[in-house]
N, C-alpha and C positions, 0 to 999 in steps of 0.2 A: 700185380694186376693194374692195368691202366684205367684211369677214371677220367671222364671229361672234366674240363676246368669248371670250377664253381661259377654259378650265375650270380647276378646281383642279389645280395641278401642271403645267399646260401651259407649255412654253417655246417662244417664237416669236421671229421676227425682232425685233431691238431689245431683247430681254429681257436677262437676266443674262449671256448668252453674250458680248455685246460688252464687258462689264466683266471677262471672264475667269472668270466664276462659273458657267458652264453646267455642269449636272450636279451642282451642289452643293445641299445642303439647309440652309436657315437655321433657327435656333431652338435653344433649349437642349436638349442631349442628342441632337441630330440628327447623323447621320453626315456626314462632310465630302464624301463622294463617293457619288453615286447609281449603283447597279448596276441593270441591267435584263436580263430574259431574252432571250438571243439564241439562237433555236432554229429549225431548219428544220421547217416544218409541212407542206410539200408535197414529198414525195420527188422528187428529180430536178429541182427547179426552182431553179436557181442565181440566176435573176433576182430572186427574193424575198430571197435571202441578200445579194445585192449591194445591193438597196434597203435592207435592214435595216442593212447596214454604213454606207451613206450617212447614214441617219437617226441612227444612234448617233454618228457623227462630228459631225453637225450639232448634236446635242443635248449632246454632251460627256459622255455617260454611259459607264460601264464595263460590260463584258459579264459575264453569268453564263450558262454553257452546260451542257447535259446531254450526257453521252456514255456509251454502252454499251461502246465499244471504243476503243482508241487510234487506229485508223484513222479512225473516225467523228470523233473530236476533231480529228485532224490536218486532215481535210477542212473542218470548220466553221471552224476557226481561220483558214483562208485568207481568210475574209470578214470577220472581226472587225477593226475599225479600230484603229490604234494609240491607246493611252491611257496616261496616267500610271500607272494601276492595271492590272495584268495581269488577264486573265479568271479568274474563279473557276469551277471545274468540279465539277458535281454528278455523282458516279458512279452507276451503276445501283443501285437500291435492294436488289438481290440480293447486293451485295458485303457480306460480313460479315467484319470484320477479326479476329473471334475464331477464324476458321478459316484455315488456311494458304493455301488457294486465294484467299480474300479479300485477305489480306495481300500475296500475290504480285501480284494485280491492281493494288492500290494502288501497290506498288513499281514495277510496269511503267509505269504512268502517270507516276509521279514521276520515274523515270529518263528516260523519253522526252521529257517536256515540261518538264524543269528549265529555268528561265529564261524559259519561254514562258507559264506560267500562274502566277497568284498563290497558288493553293491548291487542294486537292482536298477536296470535301465527301463524307463517308461518312454514310449515314443509319443511324439507330438500329434495333435489333432487340429484340424482346421479351426475349430472354435476356440482353441486355447489363446490365440493371439488377442482376441477380443475380450478375454477374461484374465488378462495377465496378473492383475492384483490378486484375484481369487486363486489362480493357479499357484502363485508364490506362497500364499497363506496355506493352501492345502499341502504343498510340498514340504513346507516347514513343519506342519503338524505331523506328517508322515515321518519326516526325518527325526523328529523329537521322540518317537516311540522307543 
């Protein structure tokens, strides 16, 4: 069966995966592990999540997921295949760690998913630049949990 030539960044049968390098990126300054977005795009369609899990496993890439709630993350993680790197989780952009409610949200995710995720990503907010010292203190406190 004829296949079109692979495009830039494509990994296919017989490529680096057989040498144990699937999901890695070569070159100076390149990260050692490739992460890709693992996200449910059609609500209620587990078949697409299962397919995404299969493709991630075949390609050997680590997952990055978005989650608004711990229950949502718990649901999506069921479909993420095992990988040497645990999934990175992007929290809702409304989470602001300069406010107690935001810190509580981060703490809830951290406590519930300790050992199951590699890290939590909180997004910046306009007022953070003016409160850099406080932001660093808050982030260190959260990291020390």
